[in-house]
KOLDRENVEX-251117 format. One record per residue (C-alpha): residue number from 1; x negated, y, z negated. Coordinates in pm, 1 decimal, decimal comma, m for minus. Layout:
<recs>
REC   i        X        Y        Z
REC NUM        X        Y        Z
...
</recs>
This chain:
<recs>
REC   i        X        Y        Z
REC   1      0,0      0,0      0,0
REC   2   m123,1    352,5     70,0
REC   3   m261,2    546,2   m226,3
REC   4    m30,4    829,4   m329,7
REC   5   m134,8   1129,5   m528,1
REC   6   m123,9   1500,1   m598,9
REC   7     m2,4   1758,0   m353,8
REC   8    140,2   1519,7    m94,0
REC   9    416,6   1315,1   m255,0
REC  10    584,3   1174,9     52,1
REC  11    525,4   1109,9    417,1
REC  12    212,6    990,1    593,8
REC  13     m3,9   1244,6    412,2
REC  14     82,2   1078,6     80,0
REC  15   m187,9    827,1    171,2
REC  16   m526,9    963,6     69,1
REC  17   m687,5    729,2    322,3
REC  18   m482,1    880,0    603,0
REC  19   m553,8   1233,7    479,8
REC  20   m931,0   1189,6    505,9
REC  21   m890,9   1022,8    846,0
REC  22   m658,2   1303,1    955,3
REC  23   m887,5   1587,1    843,6
REC  24  m1188,3   1426,2   1011,9
REC  25   m995,9   1361,8   1330,2
REC  26   m863,0   1717,7   1331,2
REC  27  m1209,5   1869,6   1294,1
REC  28  m1343,3   1652,7   1574,5
REC  29  m1051,8   1741,7   1800,5
REC  30  m1112,5   2114,7   1756,6
REC  31  m1471,4   2072,7   1870,7
REC  32  m1388,1   1838,2   2156,8
REC  33  m1115,0   2069,8   2287,3
REC  34  m1385,3   2314,7   2395,3
REC  35  m1592,7   2063,3   2586,7
REC  36  m1389,2   2018,4   2909,2
REC  37  m1400,4   2390,4   2991,1
REC  38  m1751,9   2449,1   2855,3
REC  39  m1902,5   2147,3   3031,7
REC  40  m1717,1   2197,0   3360,1
REC  41  m1824,5   2555,5   3412,1
REC  42  m2175,4   2493,6   3275,4
REC  43  m2222,8   2222,1   3538,2
REC  44  m2058,0   2426,5   3815,7
REC  45  m2312,5   2704,0   3756,9
REC  46  m2602,4   2470,4   3839,2
REC  47  m2729,9   2381,8   4183,7
REC  48  m2502,2   2123,3   4347,8
REC  49  m2281,1   2161,8   4040,6
REC  50  m1958,5   2086,1   4226,3
REC  51  m2092,9   1744,6   4327,3
REC  52  m2245,6   1679,1   3983,0
REC  53  m1928,5   1745,5   3783,5
REC  54  m1734,2   1441,6   3902,2
REC  55  m2042,3   1221,7   3860,2
REC  56  m2103,9   1330,4   3501,3
REC  57  m1739,8   1277,4   3406,6
REC  58  m1748,5    934,2   3570,2
REC  59  m2075,0    849,6   3390,0
REC  60  m1890,3    892,8   3060,7
REC  61  m1573,6    706,8   3144,3
REC  62  m1732,8    411,2   3326,3
REC  63  m1924,3    258,1   3030,9
REC  64  m1621,1    319,4   2813,3
REC  65  m1410,0    113,9   3051,6
REC  66  m1668,8   m161,9   3087,5
REC  67  m1715,0   m200,5   2711,0
REC  68  m1354,8   m149,1   2598,7
REC  69  m1262,0   m516,1   2578,0
REC  70  m1567,5   m588,0   2364,4
REC  71  m1490,8   m279,7   2155,6
REC  72  m1133,7   m395,2   2096,9
REC  73  m1248,1   m739,7   1984,0
REC  74  m1509,5   m590,5   1751,2
REC  75  m1249,0   m352,8   1603,6
REC  76  m1022,5   m650,5   1527,3
REC  77  m1319,1   m838,7   1383,3
REC  78  m1478,4   m590,2   1140,4
REC  79  m1378,5   m278,2    949,3
REC  80  m1234,4    m12,3   1177,7
REC  81  m1330,1    271,0    941,4
REC  82  m1701,6    184,6    974,7
REC  83  m1677,7    171,8   1353,1
REC  84  m1519,2    516,1   1365,5
REC  85  m1780,7    657,8   1126,7
REC  86  m2072,8    525,8   1333,6
REC  87  m1913,7    646,5   1656,3
REC  88  m1876,1    999,7   1517,5
REC  89  m2243,2   1011,8   1421,2
REC  90  m2352,0    881,6   1760,7
REC  91  m2126,1   1119,7   1950,7
REC  92  m2259,0   1410,0   1744,7
REC  93  m2613,2   1320,8   1848,5
REC  94  m2524,6   1281,5   2217,6
REC  95  m2332,9   1610,4   2227,2
REC  96  m2627,5   1781,2   2058,3
REC  97  m2842,5   1660,5   2346,0
REC  98  m2588,9   1790,8   2597,8
REC  99  m2587,4   2131,7   2431,6
REC 100  m2967,6   2149,9   2433,0
REC 101  m2978,1   2071,1   2806,0
REC 102  m2725,3   2342,9   2887,7
REC 103  m2870,8   2606,2   2653,0
REC 104  m3230,1   2553,0   2769,2
REC 105  m3145,7   2529,6   3137,3
REC 106  m3304,7   2185,1   3162,1
REC 107  m3246,4   1951,6   3455,7
REC 108  m2870,1   1876,0   3451,0
REC 109  m2936,7   1518,4   3560,4
REC 110  m3046,0   1450,6   3200,1
REC 111  m2677,6   1477,1   3111,4
REC 112  m2607,9   1144,0   3277,9
REC 113  m2769,5    913,4   3016,1
REC 114  m2608,7   1113,1   2734,9
REC 115  m2269,5   1087,6   2904,8
REC 116  m2320,1    711,1   2932,5
REC 117  m2401,9    687,0   2560,1
REC 118  m2096,8    894,7   2470,3
REC 119  m1872,7    675,0   2683,1
REC 120  m2011,4    357,9   2529,2
REC 121  m1940,9    486,6   2179,5
REC 122  m1587,0    573,4   2281,9
REC 123  m1528,0    212,0   2387,1
REC 124  m1555,9    109,3   2021,7
REC 125  m1395,9    416,1   1865,8
REC 126  m1078,9    428,0   2076,1
REC 127   m931,8     84,7   1990,3
REC 128  m1044,6    127,6   1629,4
REC 129   m860,0    460,1   1598,8
REC 130   m542,6    319,6   1750,5
REC 131   m564,1     11,4   1530,9
REC 132   m642,1    177,9   1198,3
REC 133   m312,6    365,4   1154,6
REC 134   m105,8     64,1   1036,2
REC 135   m381,0     m5,2    779,9
REC 136   m368,4    338,0    617,4
REC 137      4,6    424,3    630,9
REC 138    321,4    228,3    572,3
REC 139    504,3     93,1    877,8
REC 140    790,5    342,1    859,5
REC 141    541,2    630,1    860,0
REC 142    354,9    528,0   1176,2
REC 143    546,8    761,5   1408,3
REC 144    497,4   1050,5   1165,0
REC 145    124,7    976,1   1143,9
REC 146     99,6    975,5   1523,8
REC 147    299,8   1299,3   1541,1
REC 148     68,6   1465,8   1288,2
REC 149   m234,8   1358,5   1488,3
REC 150    m80,9   1492,4   1806,5
REC 151      4,7   1819,5   1634,3
REC 152   m361,1   1856,3   1532,8
REC 153   m475,5   1765,5   1883,5
REC 154   m231,8   2014,1   2033,3
REC 155   m337,5   2294,8   1800,2
REC 156   m698,1   2225,9   1891,5
REC 157   m612,3   2241,9   2259,2
REC 158   m442,9   2577,1   2208,7
REC 159   m751,3   2730,8   2050,9
REC 160  m1039,1   2531,5   2201,0
REC 161  m1006,1   2593,6   2577,2
REC 162   m938,0   2964,4   2535,8
REC 163  m1240,2   3005,6   2306,6
REC 164  m1450,4   2796,9   2545,3
REC 165  m1341,0   3011,8   2840,2
REC 166  m1450,3   3323,9   2654,6
REC 167  m1781,0   3160,9   2557,4
REC 168  m1844,9   3059,0   2918,8
REC 169  m1773,4   3411,9   3037,7
REC 170  m1984,0   3565,3   2758,7
REC 171  m2279,9   3348,5   2656,9
REC 172  m2240,0   3025,5   2855,2
REC 173  m2084,4   2685,9   2790,3
REC 174  m2368,0   2540,7   2583,7
REC 175  m2238,7   2688,1   2258,7
REC 176  m1899,4   2525,3   2305,4
REC 177  m2068,4   2186,1   2343,2
REC 178  m2284,2   2260,4   2035,7
REC 179  m1973,4   2326,9   1828,9
REC 180  m1836,1   1992,5   1943,9
REC 181  m2153,2   1822,9   1819,0
REC 182  m2116,4   1984,7   1475,5
REC 183  m1751,7   1877,3   1457,9
REC 184  m1848,7   1511,3   1508,2
REC 185  m2088,8   1526,3   1212,1
REC 186  m1821,9   1685,1    992,1
REC 187  m1572,9   1420,3   1103,1
REC 188  m1822,7   1150,8   1005,0
REC 189  m1844,1   1303,3    656,4
REC 190  m1466,2   1280,4    621,6
REC 191  m1456,9    923,4    752,4
REC 192  m1708,9    821,5    486,8
REC 193  m1423,0    868,8    236,8
REC 194  m1193,9    622,8    418,6
REC 195  m1217,4    266,9    289,9
REC 196   m998,8    m14,6    419,1
REC 197  m1026,5   m387,6    341,3
REC 198  m1247,5   m592,7    567,9
REC 199  m1056,8   m806,9    816,0
REC 200  m1350,4  m1010,6    938,0
REC 201  m1265,5  m1323,0   1136,4
REC 202  m1275,8  m1635,4    920,5
REC 203  m1179,9  m1900,4   1178,4
REC 204  m1514,2  m1893,1   1357,1
REC 205  m1373,5  m1759,9   1683,2
REC 206  m1625,7  m1593,4   1910,7
REC 207  m1569,6  m1250,2   2060,9
REC 208  m1494,0  m1418,4   2394,9
REC 209  m1226,8  m1634,1   2231,3
REC 210  m1080,1  m1328,0   2064,2
REC 211  m1066,6  m1149,8   2398,0
REC 212   m876,7  m1445,4   2543,4
REC 213   m625,7  m1431,4   2258,2
REC 214   m571,8  m1060,8   2317,0
REC 215   m531,2  m1113,5   2691,9
REC 216   m280,5  m1394,4   2637,7
REC 217    m64,0  m1170,0   2422,3
REC 218   m101,3   m872,6   2657,7
REC 219     m7,0  m1053,6   2978,9
REC 220    292,4  m1226,2   2818,1
REC 221    456,8   m889,3   2735,9
REC 222    590,3   m731,4   3055,1
REC 223    685,5   m412,0   2873,3
REC 224    315,0   m359,9   2796,8
REC 225    139,1   m460,7   3117,0
REC 226    385,5   m290,5   3353,9
REC 227    327,9     47,2   3186,1
REC 228    m47,2    m11,6   3181,5
REC 229    m36,4    m89,0   3554,5
REC 230    135,6    243,6   3621,4
REC 231   m133,1    431,9   3430,4
REC 232   m399,8    245,2   3627,7
REC 233   m285,1    453,4   3926,3
REC 234   m171,1    768,6   3745,8
REC 235   m486,9    841,5   3546,1
REC 236   m732,2    864,2   3839,4
REC 237   m489,7   1101,2   4011,7
REC 238   m460,6   1323,0   3706,7
REC 239   m831,4   1320,7   3623,9
REC 240   m936,7   1376,8   3982,2
REC 241   m689,8   1658,0   4048,8
REC 242   m666,0   1828,6   3710,6
REC 243  m1008,6   1769,8   3555,7
REC 244  m1227,1   1793,4   3868,3
REC 245  m1040,7   1988,6   4137,0
REC 246   m866,5   2210,4   3881,5
REC 247  m1183,6   2395,8   3773,5
REC 248  m1300,7   2407,5   4137,3
REC 249   m976,0   2572,3   4249,8
REC 250   m984,2   2799,9   3945,7
REC 251  m1340,1   2910,2   4019,6
REC 252  m1230,7   3044,5   4357,7
REC 253   m907,7   3201,0   4233,0
REC 254   m826,7   3303,9   3875,2
REC 255  m1161,8   3209,3   3710,9
REC 256  m1275,8   3033,5   3394,6
REC 257  m1077,5   3250,9   3154,8
REC 258   m753,6   3188,7   3344,0
REC 259   m822,3   2815,0   3352,5
REC 260   m902,8   2808,0   2981,1
REC 261   m582,6   2996,2   2898,8
REC 262   m383,5   2755,1   3119,3
REC 263   m517,5   2459,1   2923,8
REC 264   m434,1   2640,0   2600,1
REC 265    m79,2   2706,2   2717,6
REC 266    m43,7   2337,3   2801,1
REC 267   m157,7   2267,2   2447,5
REC 268    122,1   2489,9   2314,3
REC 269    363,6   2247,0   2476,0
REC 270    172,9   1961,3   2314,2
REC 271    201,3   2130,4   1973,6
REC 272    571,2   2213,0   1998,7
REC 273    655,8   1858,8   2101,7
REC 274    433,2   1710,3   1829,4
REC 275    616,1   1905,1   1559,7
REC 276    955,4   1814,9   1707,6
REC 277    861,5   1446,7   1715,8
REC 278    812,5   1446,8   1337,4
REC 279   1192,4   1429,6   1309,5
REC 280   1308,2   1320,3   1656,0
REC 281   1426,8    956,0   1674,8
REC 282   1354,8    753,4   1987,7
REC 283   1606,6    482,9   2069,7
REC 284   1420,1    355,6   2374,5
REC 285   1060,2    475,5   2335,3
REC 286    920,1    303,3   2646,2
REC 287   1173,2    473,1   2873,0
REC 288   1114,0    806,0   2697,9
REC 289    737,9    765,9   2743,4
REC 290    756,3    728,1   3121,4
REC 291   1022,3    992,3   3182,0
REC 292    821,9   1237,9   2974,8
REC 293    482,3   1167,7   3132,6
REC 294    624,7   1219,8   3482,2
REC 295    640,4   1591,7   3399,2
REC 296    259,5   1602,3   3417,8
REC 297    279,0   1585,7   3795,8
REC 298    446,8   1926,5   3815,4
REC 299    142,2   2147,7   3734,9
REC 300    m63,9   1958,0   3993,1
REC 301    192,9   2048,7   4257,6
REC 302    200,9   2410,8   4138,1
REC 303   m180,7   2425,3   4143,0
REC 304   m187,2   2286,9   4494,8
REC 305     76,7   2524,5   4622,9
REC 306   m120,0   2824,5   4497,5
REC 307    155,6   2980,5   4288,3
REC 308     69,9   3269,4   4057,3
REC 309   m109,7   3193,9   3731,2
REC 310    201,6   3253,6   3511,2
REC 311    390,0   2986,1   3709,1
REC 312    102,9   2742,6   3659,3
REC 313    106,2   2818,4   3287,7
REC 314    479,5   2745,9   3263,2
REC 315    432,3   2415,2   3447,9
REC 316    140,9   2326,9   3219,8
REC 317    356,3   2405,0   2915,0
REC 318    623,4   2164,6   3038,2
REC 319    361,9   1897,7   3110,0
REC 320    223,4   1938,5   2759,3
REC 321    563,9   1866,1   2608,1
REC 322    602,9   1556,9   2823,5
REC 323    252,5   1430,1   2755,4
REC 324    301,3   1448,0   2378,5
REC 325    636,4   1271,6   2378,4
REC 326    490,0   1000,5   2599,6
REC 327    176,3    948,9   2390,2
REC 328    356,9    932,2   2056,9
REC 329    630,2    702,9   2189,6
REC 330    379,4    461,8   2346,6
REC 331    133,7    445,2   2055,9
REC 332    413,5    402,4   1803,6
REC 333    567,4    127,3   2017,1
REC 334    243,0    m68,9   2022,1
REC 335    159,3     m9,5   1656,4
REC 336    502,6   m118,8   1536,0
REC 337    539,9   m417,7   1766,5
REC 338    196,1   m577,8   1797,6
REC 339     54,8   m775,5   1501,2
REC 340   m224,9   m587,7   1323,3
REC 341   m472,7   m870,1   1379,0
REC 342   m426,1   m831,4   1758,1
REC 343   m361,1   m459,4   1779,2
REC 344   m707,0   m328,7   1871,5
REC 345   m749,6   m599,9   2135,9
REC 346   m410,1   m529,4   2292,9
REC 347   m483,2   m155,4   2284,8
REC 348   m821,5   m226,1   2443,7
REC 349   m656,5   m411,0   2734,1
REC 350   m410,0   m123,2   2763,8
REC 351   m695,6    129,0   2767,0
REC 352   m902,3    m84,9   3004,9
REC 353   m623,8    m99,4   3259,8
REC 354   m543,1    268,1   3212,9
REC 355   m905,5    384,3   3249,6
REC 356  m1053,7    142,1   3503,0
REC 357   m976,9    358,6   3807,7
REC 358  m1056,6    696,7   3650,3
REC 359  m1424,2    704,3   3761,0
REC 360  m1313,2    643,6   4119,9
REC 361  m1070,0    933,6   4099,1
REC 362  m1335,2   1163,9   3953,7
REC 363  m1599,7   1067,9   4209,1
REC 364  m1371,5   1083,4   4513,5
REC 365  m1183,4   1400,8   4420,1
REC 366  m1434,7   1644,8   4569,3
REC 367  m1509,1   1445,4   4890,2
REC 368  m1136,7   1395,6   4957,0
REC 369  m1077,5   1762,6   4880,7
REC 370  m1348,3   1856,7   5131,6
REC 371  m1173,8   1651,7   5400,6
REC 372   m809,5   1738,3   5342,9
REC 373   m838,5   2057,0   5137,2
REC 374   m834,7   2086,1   4758,3
REC 375   m486,6   2233,5   4742,1
REC 376   m334,2   1968,8   4970,5
REC 377   m487,4   1692,3   4760,9
REC 378   m354,2   1853,3   4441,4
REC 379     m1,9   1877,1   4584,9
REC 380     12,9   1521,6   4714,8
REC 381   m149,3   1394,1   4395,8
REC 382    121,5   1554,8   4183,8
REC 383    399,7   1401,3   4393,3
REC 384    237,5   1055,3   4381,5
REC 385    193,0   1087,2   4004,0
REC 386    563,8   1148,1   3945,6
REC 387    672,1    859,8   4169,3
REC 388    433,6    610,6   4005,6
REC 389    539,3    718,2   3654,4
REC 390    902,6    637,3   3728,7
REC 391    847,7    307,0   3909,9
REC 392    831,7     81,6   3596,4
REC 393   1176,5    206,9   3494,2
REC 394   1330,0     34,0   3795,2
REC 395   1294,6   m280,9   3583,9
REC 396   1595,6   m284,3   3349,5
REC 397   1417,3   m497,4   3091,3
REC 398   1141,3   m235,5   3063,3
REC 399   1353,9     77,8   3049,1
REC 400   1580,7    m66,3   2778,5
REC 401   1309,4   m188,5   2542,4
REC 402   1356,3    m92,4   2176,0
REC 403   1164,9   m191,5   1859,2
REC 404   1315,5   m479,7   1667,1
REC 405   1297,7   m346,8   1312,6
REC 406   1465,4   m657,9   1171,5
REC 407   1195,5   m908,9   1261,8
REC 408    920,5   m653,7   1204,1
REC 409    590,5   m599,8   1384,6
REC 410    608,6   m892,3   1624,2
REC 411    750,1   m796,5   1959,5
REC 412   1004,4   m583,1   2142,5
REC 413   1350,2   m692,9   2245,5
REC 414   1567,2   m538,6   2513,9
REC 415   1923,9   m421,9   2482,0
REC 416   2155,1   m637,0   2691,5
</recs>
């Protein structure tokens, strides 16, 4: 049972373990919210920066994808709090190296090995973070815990990109990356106060056998793998258009400050939705997740069509609302339905499928944009994103999935 004390007498924050996790995660999120803008424009200012940006982003995501299944098995095998602590320390060191490279004007190609290290650490941290929530809060508080995390993430995204845009315009992006490094070390200090029981494997199963168990569970649940398959196609579109072509289009139109403010406005939508989700019930969370995430295609279309910056901001705000509802609904669905002993492995397969195509999208975004035009690619990408997001809902058994709160954290059942 979660430890209850002092100022927080009810809700997810009544658990002191969750509070320390939450404060550390919040600090880290504030630092990391600056990095996309700071890194993008720092790289774009270098020689051949437009070609380097996609490669550096891919260098981070690729090792994360390749190691995710191992990371999920390890997170189900040993203490998740220790994995998160070590990952924060490692990420702090790698981001420190990134900041030094940018601030000293060193060869930007040195960013590649650091990006690889950062991605590898994320492969262990991501499934551990998604799996630790049921261990530090009671089952009925899982959605609230996810909503609180999303509120912190959204607040960080309101402040971080705008501050990073100002830093880029004033003193360069290196300081934004340096602040991210500091935030990881502070997060590690907070995580050192989180202590959960060890859940080491006692049946002698190897990591490979554990991976097989996780895969067996994953592939037998259509409501899981069908959504993962959709994100396999959606994520490379979003990352290629929004993360790579977005700053490129912004550089030749409304600039780094305008792009940073746009990301902050999107984060306002994330924050509003996060706070609303603290009290909003979801009867069919899987359906809500896909309907909501489809809104993220709208700002890509607006960006491609070259509408005025205020229109792009409004579209980004709407996408932020949808993204938050989708993320909370999906994470809560998995955390309430999948057994704790399998949760990190199932989340790892979900992440693996969702991330596997992202490097391709990041690498091909600029070459495809050169051939067909950046704005045309953004427009078509947004349309494709919306269509793919809605496709799984054609399956009645998927769109009507609801948690079975009677049998507990075992599986989902559909309304007939």
